[in-house]
MIMIVO-494042 format. One record per residue (C-alpha): residue number from 1; x, y, z. Coordinates in Angstrom, 1 decimal, m for minus. Layout:
N
+-----+--------+--------+--------+
! pos !      u !      v !      w !
+-----+--------+--------+--------+
! NUM !      X !      Y !      Z !
...
+-----+--------+--------+--------+
This chain:
507
+-----+--------+--------+--------+
! pos !      u !      v !      w !
+-----+--------+--------+--------+
!   1 !    0.0 !    0.0 !    0.0 !
!   2 !    1.4 !    3.4 !   m1.0 !
!   3 !    1.9 !    6.2 !    1.4 !
!   4 !   m1.0 !    8.2 !   m0.3 !
!   5 !   m3.3 !    5.2 !   m0.1 !
!   6 !   m2.5 !    4.6 !    3.5 !
!   7 !   m3.1 !    8.2 !    4.4 !
!   8 !   m6.4 !    8.1 !    2.6 !
!   9 !   m7.4 !    5.0 !    4.5 !
!  10 !   m6.4 !    6.5 !    7.8 !
!  11 !   m8.2 !    9.7 !    7.0 !
!  12 !  m11.4 !    7.8 !    6.0 !
!  13 !  m11.2 !    5.7 !    9.2 !
!  14 !  m10.8 !    8.8 !   11.3 !
!  15 !  m13.9 !   10.4 !    9.6 !
!  16 !  m15.9 !    7.2 !   10.3 !
!  17 !  m14.8 !    7.2 !   14.0 !
!  18 !  m15.7 !   10.9 !   14.4 !
!  19 !  m19.1 !   10.3 !   12.9 !
!  20 !  m19.6 !    7.3 !   15.1 !
!  21 !  m18.7 !    9.4 !   18.2 !
!  22 !  m21.6 !   11.7 !   17.4 !
!  23 !  m24.0 !    8.8 !   17.7 !
!  24 !  m22.8 !    7.5 !   21.0 !
!  25 !  m25.5 !    7.9 !   23.7 !
!  26 !  m28.8 !    6.3 !   22.7 !
!  27 !  m27.5 !    2.8 !   22.8 !
!  28 !  m26.0 !    3.4 !   26.3 !
!  29 !  m29.3 !    4.7 !   27.6 !
!  30 !  m31.1 !    1.6 !   26.1 !
!  31 !  m28.5 !   m0.7 !   27.6 !
!  32 !  m29.3 !    0.6 !   31.0 !
!  33 !  m32.7 !   m1.1 !   30.7 !
!  34 !  m31.0 !   m4.4 !   30.2 !
!  35 !  m28.7 !   m4.4 !   33.3 !
!  36 !  m30.9 !   m3.0 !   36.1 !
!  37 !  m31.0 !   m4.6 !   39.7 !
!  38 !  m33.8 !   m6.8 !   38.5 !
!  39 !  m31.2 !   m8.9 !   36.7 !
!  40 !  m29.1 !   m9.5 !   39.7 !
!  41 !  m31.3 !  m12.0 !   41.6 !
!  42 !  m32.0 !  m14.2 !   38.5 !
!  43 !  m28.3 !  m14.1 !   37.4 !
!  44 !  m27.1 !  m14.9 !   40.9 !
!  45 !  m29.5 !  m17.8 !   41.2 !
!  46 !  m28.4 !  m19.1 !   37.8 !
!  47 !  m24.7 !  m19.0 !   38.8 !
!  48 !  m25.3 !  m20.5 !   42.2 !
!  49 !  m27.2 !  m23.5 !   40.8 !
!  50 !  m25.5 !  m24.1 !   37.4 !
!  51 !  m22.1 !  m22.3 !   37.7 !
!  52 !  m21.4 !  m20.9 !   34.2 !
!  53 !  m23.8 !  m23.1 !   32.2 !
!  54 !  m26.5 !  m20.5 !   31.7 !
!  55 !  m24.3 !  m17.8 !   30.3 !
!  56 !  m25.6 !  m18.6 !   26.8 !
!  57 !  m29.1 !  m17.6 !   27.9 !
!  58 !  m27.7 !  m14.1 !   28.7 !
!  59 !  m26.1 !  m13.9 !   25.3 !
!  60 !  m29.3 !  m15.2 !   23.6 !
!  61 !  m31.4 !  m12.6 !   25.5 !
!  62 !  m29.2 !   m9.8 !   24.2 !
!  63 !  m29.6 !  m11.1 !   20.7 !
!  64 !  m33.4 !  m10.8 !   21.2 !
!  65 !  m32.8 !   m7.3 !   22.6 !
!  66 !  m30.7 !   m6.3 !   19.6 !
!  67 !  m33.3 !   m7.5 !   17.1 !
!  68 !  m36.2 !   m5.7 !   18.8 !
!  69 !  m34.2 !   m2.6 !   19.4 !
!  70 !  m33.1 !   m2.4 !   15.8 !
!  71 !  m36.8 !   m2.4 !   14.9 !
!  72 !  m37.3 !    0.4 !   17.4 !
!  73 !  m34.5 !    2.4 !   15.7 !
!  74 !  m36.0 !    1.8 !   12.3 !
!  75 !  m39.5 !    2.9 !   13.5 !
!  76 !  m38.4 !    6.0 !   15.2 !
!  77 !  m36.0 !    7.0 !   12.4 !
!  78 !  m38.3 !    6.5 !    9.4 !
!  79 !  m41.6 !    7.7 !   10.9 !
!  80 !  m40.3 !   10.4 !   13.3 !
!  81 !  m42.7 !    8.9 !   15.9 !
!  82 !  m42.0 !    6.7 !   18.9 !
!  83 !  m43.8 !    3.4 !   19.4 !
!  84 !  m46.5 !    4.9 !   21.7 !
!  85 !  m47.2 !    7.7 !   19.2 !
!  86 !  m47.4 !    5.2 !   16.3 !
!  87 !  m49.9 !    3.2 !   18.3 !
!  88 !  m52.1 !    6.2 !   19.0 !
!  89 !  m52.0 !    7.4 !   15.5 !
!  90 !  m52.7 !    4.1 !   13.7 !
!  91 !  m54.5 !    1.8 !   16.1 !
!  92 !  m58.1 !    2.0 !   17.4 !
!  93 !  m59.0 !    3.0 !   20.9 !
!  94 !  m59.9 !   m0.5 !   22.1 !
!  95 !  m56.4 !   m1.7 !   21.2 !
!  96 !  m54.5 !    1.3 !   22.5 !
!  97 !  m56.1 !    1.3 !   25.9 !
!  98 !  m54.9 !   m2.3 !   26.8 !
!  99 !  m51.5 !   m1.4 !   25.3 !
! 100 !  m51.2 !    1.7 !   27.5 !
! 101 !  m52.2 !   m0.3 !   30.6 !
! 102 !  m49.6 !   m3.0 !   29.8 !
! 103 !  m47.0 !   m0.3 !   29.2 !
! 104 !  m47.7 !    1.4 !   32.6 !
! 105 !  m47.7 !   m2.0 !   34.3 !
! 106 !  m44.2 !   m2.6 !   32.8 !
! 107 !  m43.0 !    0.7 !   34.1 !
! 108 !  m44.3 !   m0.2 !   37.6 !
! 109 !  m42.8 !   m3.7 !   37.5 !
! 110 !  m39.5 !   m2.3 !   36.3 !
! 111 !  m39.5 !    0.4 !   39.0 !
! 112 !  m40.0 !   m2.3 !   41.6 !
! 113 !  m36.6 !   m3.8 !   40.9 !
! 114 !  m34.8 !   m0.5 !   40.3 !
! 115 !  m36.2 !    1.3 !   43.4 !
! 116 !  m35.7 !   m1.8 !   45.7 !
! 117 !  m32.1 !   m2.2 !   44.4 !
! 118 !  m31.3 !    1.5 !   45.0 !
! 119 !  m33.0 !    1.4 !   48.4 !
! 120 !  m31.1 !   m1.7 !   49.5 !
! 121 !  m27.8 !   m0.1 !   48.3 !
! 122 !  m28.6 !    3.0 !   50.3 !
! 123 !  m29.3 !    0.8 !   53.4 !
! 124 !  m26.0 !   m1.1 !   53.0 !
! 125 !  m23.8 !    2.0 !   52.2 !
! 126 !  m25.4 !    4.7 !   54.4 !
! 127 !  m27.7 !    2.8 !   56.8 !
! 128 !  m30.8 !    4.5 !   55.4 !
! 129 !  m34.0 !    2.4 !   56.2 !
! 130 !  m35.7 !    0.8 !   53.2 !
! 131 !  m38.8 !    3.0 !   53.3 !
! 132 !  m36.8 !    6.2 !   53.4 !
! 133 !  m34.5 !    4.8 !   50.7 !
! 134 !  m37.5 !    4.4 !   48.4 !
! 135 !  m38.5 !    8.0 !   49.0 !
! 136 !  m35.0 !    9.1 !   48.1 !
! 137 !  m35.3 !    7.4 !   44.7 !
! 138 !  m38.1 !    9.8 !   43.8 !
! 139 !  m35.3 !   12.4 !   43.3 !
! 140 !  m34.4 !   10.8 !   40.0 !
! 141 !  m37.6 !   12.4 !   38.6 !
! 142 !  m36.0 !   15.8 !   39.3 !
! 143 !  m33.0 !   14.8 !   37.2 !
! 144 !  m35.3 !   14.0 !   34.3 !
! 145 !  m37.2 !   17.3 !   34.8 !
! 146 !  m34.1 !   19.3 !   34.8 !
! 147 !  m31.9 !   17.5 !   32.2 !
! 148 !  m34.2 !   15.8 !   29.7 !
! 149 !  m36.7 !   17.3 !   27.3 !
! 150 !  m38.0 !   15.0 !   24.6 !
! 151 !  m38.1 !   17.9 !   22.1 !
! 152 !  m35.0 !   19.7 !   23.5 !
! 153 !  m31.9 !   20.7 !   21.7 !
! 154 !  m29.0 !   18.4 !   20.8 !
! 155 !  m26.9 !   20.0 !   23.5 !
! 156 !  m29.5 !   19.2 !   26.2 !
! 157 !  m29.7 !   15.6 !   24.9 !
! 158 !  m25.9 !   15.3 !   25.1 !
! 159 !  m25.8 !   16.5 !   28.7 !
! 160 !  m28.4 !   14.0 !   29.7 !
! 161 !  m26.7 !   11.1 !   27.9 !
! 162 !  m23.4 !   12.0 !   29.5 !
! 163 !  m25.0 !   12.0 !   33.0 !
! 164 !  m26.4 !    8.5 !   32.5 !
! 165 !  m23.2 !    7.3 !   30.9 !
! 166 !  m21.2 !    8.2 !   34.0 !
! 167 !  m23.5 !    6.0 !   36.1 !
! 168 !  m23.2 !    3.2 !   33.6 !
! 169 !  m19.4 !    3.5 !   33.7 !
! 170 !  m19.5 !    3.3 !   37.5 !
! 171 !  m21.5 !    0.0 !   37.3 !
! 172 !  m19.0 !   m1.5 !   34.8 !
! 173 !  m16.0 !   m0.4 !   36.9 !
! 174 !  m17.6 !   m2.1 !   40.0 !
! 175 !  m17.9 !   m5.4 !   38.2 !
! 176 !  m14.4 !   m5.2 !   36.7 !
! 177 !  m13.0 !   m4.8 !   40.2 !
! 178 !  m15.4 !   m7.5 !   41.5 !
! 179 !  m14.0 !  m10.0 !   39.0 !
! 180 !  m10.5 !   m9.2 !   40.1 !
! 181 !  m11.6 !  m10.0 !   43.7 !
! 182 !  m12.8 !  m13.5 !   42.7 !
! 183 !  m10.4 !  m16.4 !   43.2 !
! 184 !  m11.0 !  m18.4 !   40.0 !
! 185 !   m9.7 !  m22.0 !   40.1 !
! 186 !   m7.6 !  m23.4 !   37.2 !
! 187 !   m9.6 !  m24.0 !   34.0 !
! 188 !  m12.3 !  m21.5 !   34.9 !
! 189 !  m11.7 !  m19.5 !   31.7 !
! 190 !  m12.4 !  m22.5 !   29.5 !
! 191 !  m15.6 !  m23.2 !   31.5 !
! 192 !  m16.7 !  m19.6 !   31.1 !
! 193 !  m16.1 !  m19.7 !   27.4 !
! 194 !  m18.1 !  m22.9 !   27.1 !
! 195 !  m20.9 !  m21.4 !   29.1 !
! 196 !  m21.6 !  m19.0 !   26.2 !
! 197 !  m22.4 !  m22.0 !   24.0 !
! 198 !  m25.4 !  m24.2 !   24.5 !
! 199 !  m23.3 !  m27.3 !   24.8 !
! 200 !  m24.6 !  m28.9 !   28.0 !
! 201 !  m27.7 !  m30.9 !   27.0 !
! 202 !  m28.4 !  m31.8 !   30.6 !
! 203 !  m29.3 !  m28.2 !   31.3 !
! 204 !  m32.2 !  m28.4 !   28.9 !
! 205 !  m33.6 !  m31.4 !   30.7 !
! 206 !  m33.8 !  m29.8 !   34.1 !
! 207 !  m37.0 !  m28.0 !   35.1 !
! 208 !  m35.2 !  m25.4 !   37.2 !
! 209 !  m32.7 !  m24.5 !   34.5 !
! 210 !  m35.5 !  m23.7 !   32.0 !
! 211 !  m37.4 !  m21.8 !   34.6 !
! 212 !  m34.3 !  m19.7 !   35.4 !
! 213 !  m33.8 !  m19.2 !   31.7 !
! 214 !  m37.3 !  m17.7 !   31.4 !
! 215 !  m36.5 !  m15.4 !   34.4 !
! 216 !  m33.2 !  m14.2 !   32.8 !
! 217 !  m35.0 !  m13.3 !   29.5 !
! 218 !  m37.8 !  m11.6 !   31.5 !
! 219 !  m35.3 !   m9.6 !   33.5 !
! 220 !  m33.2 !   m8.7 !   30.4 !
! 221 !  m35.5 !   m7.8 !   27.6 !
! 222 !  m37.5 !   m5.0 !   29.2 !
! 223 !  m40.8 !   m3.9 !   27.6 !
! 224 !  m40.4 !   m0.2 !   28.4 !
! 225 !  m37.1 !   m0.1 !   26.5 !
! 226 !  m39.0 !   m0.5 !   23.2 !
! 227 !  m40.7 !    2.8 !   23.7 !
! 228 !  m37.5 !    4.3 !   24.8 !
! 229 !  m35.4 !    3.1 !   21.9 !
! 230 !  m37.9 !    4.4 !   19.3 !
! 231 !  m37.7 !    7.9 !   20.8 !
! 232 !  m34.0 !    8.3 !   21.5 !
! 233 !  m32.9 !    8.3 !   17.9 !
! 234 !  m34.9 !   11.4 !   16.9 !
! 235 !  m32.7 !   14.3 !   18.2 !
! 236 !  m29.9 !   13.5 !   15.8 !
! 237 !  m32.3 !   13.4 !   12.9 !
! 238 !  m33.7 !   16.8 !   13.8 !
! 239 !  m30.2 !   18.2 !   14.1 !
! 240 !  m29.2 !   16.9 !   10.7 !
! 241 !  m32.4 !   18.4 !    9.1 !
! 242 !  m31.9 !   21.7 !   10.8 !
! 243 !  m28.2 !   22.0 !    9.9 !
! 244 !  m28.9 !   21.1 !    6.2 !
! 245 !  m32.0 !   23.2 !    5.6 !
! 246 !  m34.5 !   20.4 !    5.3 !
! 247 !  m36.6 !   21.9 !    8.1 !
! 248 !  m36.5 !   25.1 !   10.1 !
! 249 !  m36.9 !   25.8 !   13.8 !
! 250 !  m40.3 !   27.4 !   13.5 !
! 251 !  m41.7 !   24.2 !   11.9 !
! 252 !  m40.3 !   22.1 !   14.7 !
! 253 !  m41.8 !   24.3 !   17.3 !
! 254 !  m45.2 !   24.4 !   15.5 !
! 255 !  m45.4 !   20.6 !   15.1 !
! 256 !  m43.2 !   19.1 !   17.8 !
! 257 !  m46.0 !   18.6 !   20.3 !
! 258 !  m49.7 !   17.6 !   20.3 !
! 259 !  m50.3 !   19.0 !   23.7 !
! 260 !  m52.9 !   21.3 !   22.2 !
! 261 !  m56.5 !   20.3 !   23.0 !
! 262 !  m58.3 !   19.8 !   19.7 !
! 263 !  m61.7 !   21.4 !   19.3 !
! 264 !  m63.4 !   18.0 !   19.3 !
! 265 !  m61.6 !   16.9 !   22.4 !
! 266 !  m63.4 !   17.7 !   25.7 !
! 267 !  m61.7 !   15.3 !   28.1 !
! 268 !  m58.6 !   16.3 !   30.1 !
! 269 !  m57.1 !   12.9 !   29.2 !
! 270 !  m58.0 !   11.3 !   26.0 !
! 271 !  m56.7 !    8.8 !   23.5 !
! 272 !  m56.8 !   10.7 !   20.2 !
! 273 !  m58.3 !    8.4 !   17.6 !
! 274 !  m57.8 !   10.6 !   14.6 !
! 275 !  m54.2 !   11.5 !   15.4 !
! 276 !  m54.7 !   15.0 !   13.9 !
! 277 !  m51.7 !   16.6 !   15.8 !
! 278 !  m49.4 !   13.6 !   15.4 !
! 279 !  m50.0 !   13.4 !   11.7 !
! 280 !  m48.7 !   17.0 !   11.4 !
! 281 !  m45.6 !   16.3 !   13.5 !
! 282 !  m42.1 !   16.7 !   12.0 !
! 283 !  m41.0 !   13.8 !    9.9 !
! 284 !  m37.3 !   13.2 !    9.2 !
! 285 !  m36.0 !   13.7 !    5.6 !
! 286 !  m34.7 !   10.9 !    3.6 !
! 287 !  m31.3 !   12.5 !    3.7 !
! 288 !  m31.4 !   12.5 !    7.5 !
! 289 !  m32.5 !    8.8 !    7.6 !
! 290 !  m29.8 !    7.8 !    5.2 !
! 291 !  m27.2 !    9.7 !    7.3 !
! 292 !  m28.3 !    8.3 !   10.7 !
! 293 !  m29.8 !    4.9 !   10.3 !
! 294 !  m26.7 !    2.7 !    9.9 !
! 295 !  m24.7 !    4.4 !   12.6 !
! 296 !  m27.6 !    4.2 !   15.0 !
! 297 !  m27.7 !    0.4 !   14.4 !
! 298 !  m24.0 !    0.1 !   15.0 !
! 299 !  m24.0 !    2.2 !   18.2 !
! 300 !  m26.9 !    0.2 !   19.6 !
! 301 !  m25.3 !   m3.2 !   18.9 !
! 302 !  m21.9 !   m2.2 !   20.3 !
! 303 !  m23.5 !   m0.7 !   23.4 !
! 304 !  m25.7 !   m3.7 !   24.1 !
! 305 !  m23.0 !   m6.4 !   23.5 !
! 306 !  m20.2 !   m4.5 !   25.3 !
! 307 !  m22.1 !   m3.1 !   28.3 !
! 308 !  m25.3 !   m5.2 !   28.9 !
! 309 !  m23.7 !   m8.5 !   28.1 !
! 310 !  m20.6 !   m7.7 !   30.2 !
! 311 !  m22.6 !   m6.6 !   33.3 !
! 312 !  m25.1 !   m9.4 !   33.2 !
! 313 !  m22.4 !  m12.0 !   32.5 !
! 314 !  m20.2 !  m10.6 !   35.3 !
! 315 !  m23.0 !  m11.0 !   37.8 !
! 316 !  m23.5 !  m14.7 !   36.8 !
! 317 !  m19.7 !  m15.4 !   36.7 !
! 318 !  m19.1 !  m13.9 !   40.1 !
! 319 !  m22.0 !  m16.0 !   41.5 !
! 320 !  m20.8 !  m19.1 !   39.7 !
! 321 !  m17.2 !  m18.7 !   41.1 !
! 322 !  m18.1 !  m17.9 !   44.7 !
! 323 !  m21.7 !  m19.2 !   45.4 !
! 324 !  m21.9 !  m22.4 !   43.3 !
! 325 !  m23.1 !  m25.2 !   45.6 !
! 326 !  m23.1 !  m22.9 !   48.6 !
! 327 !  m26.1 !  m23.3 !   51.0 !
! 328 !  m29.0 !  m20.8 !   50.7 !
! 329 !  m27.4 !  m19.1 !   47.6 !
! 330 !  m30.1 !  m20.3 !   45.2 !
! 331 !  m32.9 !  m18.3 !   46.9 !
! 332 !  m30.9 !  m15.3 !   48.1 !
! 333 !  m32.3 !  m11.8 !   47.9 !
! 334 !  m30.2 !   m8.7 !   47.1 !
! 335 !  m29.2 !   m8.1 !   50.8 !
! 336 !  m28.3 !  m11.8 !   51.2 !
! 337 !  m26.2 !  m11.7 !   48.1 !
! 338 !  m24.3 !   m8.8 !   49.5 !
! 339 !  m23.7 !  m10.6 !   52.8 !
! 340 !  m22.6 !  m13.8 !   51.1 !
! 341 !  m20.2 !  m12.0 !   48.8 !
! 342 !  m18.7 !  m10.2 !   51.8 !
! 343 !  m18.3 !  m13.6 !   53.6 !
! 344 !  m17.1 !  m15.8 !   50.7 !
! 345 !  m14.9 !  m13.3 !   48.9 !
! 346 !  m14.2 !  m10.1 !   51.0 !
! 347 !  m16.0 !   m7.1 !   52.6 !
! 348 !  m14.7 !   m5.1 !   49.7 !
! 349 !  m16.4 !   m7.4 !   47.2 !
! 350 !  m19.7 !   m6.9 !   49.1 !
! 351 !  m19.1 !   m3.1 !   49.0 !
! 352 !  m18.5 !   m3.2 !   45.2 !
! 353 !  m21.8 !   m5.1 !   44.8 !
! 354 !  m23.7 !   m2.5 !   46.8 !
! 355 !  m22.1 !    0.3 !   44.8 !
! 356 !  m23.0 !   m1.4 !   41.5 !
! 357 !  m26.6 !   m1.7 !   42.7 !
! 358 !  m26.7 !    2.0 !   43.5 !
! 359 !  m25.2 !    3.0 !   40.2 !
! 360 !  m27.3 !    0.7 !   38.1 !
! 361 !  m30.5 !    1.3 !   40.1 !
! 362 !  m30.2 !    5.1 !   39.9 !
! 363 !  m29.4 !    5.1 !   36.1 !
! 364 !  m32.2 !    2.6 !   35.4 !
! 365 !  m34.6 !    4.6 !   37.5 !
! 366 !  m33.8 !    7.8 !   35.6 !
! 367 !  m34.2 !    5.9 !   32.3 !
! 368 !  m37.4 !    4.3 !   33.5 !
! 369 !  m38.9 !    7.7 !   34.5 !
! 370 !  m37.9 !    8.9 !   31.0 !
! 371 !  m39.6 !    5.9 !   29.4 !
! 372 !  m42.7 !    6.6 !   31.5 !
! 373 !  m42.8 !   10.1 !   30.1 !
! 374 !  m42.5 !    8.8 !   26.6 !
! 375 !  m45.3 !    6.3 !   27.1 !
! 376 !  m47.7 !    8.7 !   28.8 !
! 377 !  m47.2 !   11.5 !   26.3 !
! 378 !  m47.3 !    9.1 !   23.4 !
! 379 !  m50.5 !    7.3 !   24.3 !
! 380 !  m52.4 !   10.2 !   25.9 !
! 381 !  m53.3 !   13.7 !   24.9 !
! 382 !  m52.4 !   15.5 !   28.1 !
! 383 !  m53.3 !   19.1 !   28.8 !
! 384 !  m51.2 !   19.3 !   31.9 !
! 385 !  m47.7 !   20.7 !   32.2 !
! 386 !  m44.8 !   18.3 !   31.6 !
! 387 !  m43.5 !   18.4 !   35.2 !
! 388 !  m47.0 !   17.4 !   36.5 !
! 389 !  m47.1 !   14.4 !   34.0 !
! 390 !  m43.6 !   13.2 !   35.1 !
! 391 !  m44.3 !   13.6 !   38.8 !
! 392 !  m47.6 !   11.8 !   38.4 !
! 393 !  m46.2 !    8.8 !   36.4 !
! 394 !  m43.3 !    8.4 !   38.8 !
! 395 !  m45.5 !    8.5 !   41.9 !
! 396 !  m47.7 !    5.9 !   40.3 !
! 397 !  m44.7 !    3.6 !   40.1 !
! 398 !  m43.4 !    4.3 !   43.6 !
! 399 !  m46.6 !    3.8 !   45.5 !
! 400 !  m46.7 !   m0.1 !   45.0 !
! 401 !  m43.1 !   m0.4 !   46.3 !
! 402 !  m43.9 !    1.6 !   49.4 !
! 403 !  m47.0 !   m0.4 !   50.1 !
! 404 !  m45.1 !   m3.7 !   49.7 !
! 405 !  m42.2 !   m2.7 !   51.9 !
! 406 !  m44.5 !   m1.4 !   54.7 !
! 407 !  m46.8 !   m4.4 !   54.6 !
! 408 !  m44.5 !   m7.3 !   53.9 !
! 409 !  m41.0 !   m6.3 !   54.9 !
! 410 !  m37.8 !   m7.6 !   53.4 !
! 411 !  m39.1 !  m11.0 !   52.5 !
! 412 !  m42.1 !   m9.6 !   50.7 !
! 413 !  m39.9 !   m7.2 !   48.8 !
! 414 !  m37.8 !  m10.1 !   47.5 !
! 415 !  m40.9 !  m12.1 !   46.5 !
! 416 !  m42.5 !   m9.1 !   44.7 !
! 417 !  m39.3 !   m8.2 !   43.0 !
! 418 !  m39.0 !  m11.7 !   41.5 !
! 419 !  m42.6 !  m11.6 !   40.5 !
! 420 !  m42.1 !   m8.3 !   38.7 !
! 421 !  m39.6 !  m10.0 !   36.4 !
! 422 !  m42.3 !  m12.6 !   35.5 !
! 423 !  m44.8 !   m9.9 !   34.8 !
! 424 !  m42.3 !   m8.2 !   32.4 !
! 425 !  m41.9 !  m11.5 !   30.6 !
! 426 !  m45.6 !  m11.7 !   30.0 !
! 427 !  m46.0 !   m8.1 !   28.9 !
! 428 !  m43.1 !   m8.2 !   26.4 !
! 429 !  m45.0 !  m10.1 !   23.6 !
! 430 !  m47.9 !   m7.8 !   24.0 !
! 431 !  m46.0 !   m4.5 !   23.5 !
! 432 !  m43.6 !   m5.9 !   20.9 !
! 433 !  m46.4 !   m7.1 !   18.6 !
! 434 !  m47.3 !   m3.6 !   17.3 !
! 435 !  m43.6 !   m2.8 !   16.8 !
! 436 !  m43.2 !   m5.8 !   14.5 !
! 437 !  m46.4 !   m5.0 !   12.7 !
! 438 !  m45.6 !   m1.4 !   12.0 !
! 439 !  m42.0 !   m2.1 !   10.7 !
! 440 !  m43.3 !   m4.9 !    8.4 !
! 441 !  m45.8 !   m2.6 !    6.7 !
! 442 !  m44.7 !   m0.6 !    3.6 !
! 443 !  m47.3 !    2.1 !    4.1 !
! 444 !  m45.8 !    3.0 !    7.5 !
! 445 !  m42.2 !    2.7 !    6.4 !
! 446 !  m42.2 !    4.8 !    3.2 !
! 447 !  m40.2 !    8.1 !    2.9 !
! 448 !  m40.2 !   10.6 !    0.0 !
! 449 !  m36.9 !   12.3 !   m1.1 !
! 450 !  m37.4 !   16.0 !   m0.9 !
! 451 !  m35.4 !   19.1 !   m1.6 !
! 452 !  m34.5 !   21.7 !    1.1 !
! 453 !  m37.4 !   23.8 !    2.2 !
! 454 !  m38.3 !   26.9 !    0.2 !
! 455 !  m41.5 !   28.8 !   m0.6 !
! 456 !  m43.0 !   25.9 !   m2.5 !
! 457 !  m41.8 !   22.9 !   m0.6 !
! 458 !  m42.2 !   21.7 !    3.0 !
! 459 !  m41.1 !   18.5 !    4.6 !
! 460 !  m44.0 !   18.6 !    7.0 !
! 461 !  m46.7 !   18.9 !    4.4 !
! 462 !  m46.1 !   18.2 !    0.7 !
! 463 !  m49.1 !   17.6 !   m1.6 !
! 464 !  m47.0 !   16.6 !   m4.6 !
! 465 !  m45.7 !   13.3 !   m3.3 !
! 466 !  m46.4 !   11.5 !   m6.6 !
! 467 !  m43.6 !   13.5 !   m8.3 !
! 468 !  m41.1 !   12.6 !   m5.5 !
! 469 !  m38.7 !    9.6 !   m5.3 !
! 470 !  m40.1 !    7.1 !   m2.9 !
! 471 !  m38.0 !    4.9 !   m0.6 !
! 472 !  m39.3 !    2.0 !    1.6 !
! 473 !  m37.8 !    0.7 !    4.8 !
! 474 !  m40.1 !   m2.1 !    5.7 !
! 475 !  m38.5 !   m5.2 !    7.2 !
! 476 !  m36.8 !   m7.5 !    4.7 !
! 477 !  m36.8 !  m11.2 !    5.0 !
! 478 !  m34.0 !  m11.4 !    7.6 !
! 479 !  m35.5 !   m8.9 !    9.9 !
! 480 !  m39.0 !  m10.2 !    9.4 !
! 481 !  m38.1 !  m13.8 !   10.2 !
! 482 !  m35.8 !  m12.8 !   13.1 !
! 483 !  m38.5 !  m10.6 !   14.7 !
! 484 !  m41.2 !  m13.2 !   14.4 !
! 485 !  m38.9 !  m15.9 !   15.6 !
! 486 !  m37.9 !  m13.8 !   18.6 !
! 487 !  m41.6 !  m13.0 !   19.4 !
! 488 !  m42.5 !  m16.7 !   19.1 !
! 489 !  m39.7 !  m17.9 !   21.4 !
! 490 !  m40.5 !  m15.4 !   24.1 !
! 491 !  m44.2 !  m16.3 !   23.8 !
! 492 !  m43.4 !  m20.0 !   24.1 !
! 493 !  m41.3 !  m19.4 !   27.2 !
! 494 !  m44.3 !  m17.5 !   28.7 !
! 495 !  m46.5 !  m20.5 !   28.0 !
! 496 !  m43.9 !  m22.7 !   29.7 !
! 497 !  m43.9 !  m20.4 !   32.7 !
! 498 !  m47.7 !  m20.9 !   33.0 !
! 499 !  m47.2 !  m24.6 !   32.8 !
! 500 !  m44.5 !  m24.5 !   35.5 !
! 501 !  m46.7 !  m22.5 !   37.8 !
! 502 !  m49.6 !  m24.9 !   37.2 !
! 503 !  m47.3 !  m27.7 !   38.3 !
! 504 !  m46.3 !  m26.0 !   41.5 !
! 505 !  m43.2 !  m24.0 !   40.5 !
! 506 !  m42.4 !  m21.1 !   42.9 !
! 507 !  m41.1 !  m17.7 !   41.8 !
+-----+--------+--------+--------+
């Protein structure tokens, strides 16, 4: 290779890396949903019972997550709407109402794990009682109120992404140090590598192993993350269109929100059936989609496989190394896990575990509050101020946790926390079905190539679409088959859970 060719190659590589850097953020926020404290108990139980043999389930779960999140990216990028908004615009009321209820239940079930994890970490680290720890976690809504605006500028979005990324980095550092604290026997590296491959047929024959696999998938592929992923990609699309003259700021302000109460709408809270305001919302240009889509995919895939797989695998590996065949490890709650790690490894290892729960619980709580905002604003035409919406949806999620802690105590919290993961597993096929449906339909995934706006042309409303070049982004054969197969496997595992419960399995 000549010097000129090498310089051109290095220059091109540098440009690609610089462009990729601009897209870092949404994938990290989405990955938070896949490594919250709800994963800890299922992963520890898996490691305590089967050592490293269920690592492949974590890897498989993240493949499911990548497939569904890629569909979210495609939906949000091509339509300019998140999943909740697409449902309200295109589905009838009698379907949207159950979907909204399921989405809110998913937020509450997710918050159970995140709030409990944070509260237990506060109790361990600072001696704060569980009830007061739960109340402290309400503060994360203030972070969302101050730092995140769904329709805010790219600078605001970057600041928010950086704040959450610091918490994610803290979680990863805790588990890196945790792994160094473990005393791995000879040959452990080979056993860990084999664990990522479904080579042990005996595992598939054991009822508890399949049951734990269902729990891992339920704790990993979070339903609320689908709404989140379809919304996070949009700020970069808007930035591109603003910078390149495909839309102006006035148009974004005029059409960025459907908070206005339409003349035919008399209720304070109403599911809009005609979608009048949403149909006039800003839609990304073809040029913005072409510029952003591939890099959004890459950033998501790297974030999920580097961050989410690492954290979830580390939990199971630490448990497999230290708690395998140890008494009472299989049914340990988060506080018991801390105590056992402190006993079997070192007090520092227990401290690292508590710190990781604090970082992951707080970051997941912030992201969950953010998802709750996206869900409520997407499904419902609110006439209240944004801070009232967010405070209301956050309080709605916190109340069940307080009731459980005050009524049932620590044991009840552990039971309800495990139950919440099962609830999430059942909700996932329900909320993912519309996502697969929308991205498979050509009429939803069609974009017209337009010129920059002028007196006669507008991206937001163009009556001469027949004269424009049309591009379609509906799922191809690979995405279609992968998505349907993922949905079918998750649904089958849910049916197995029902069968297990009917035969006396406990959560």
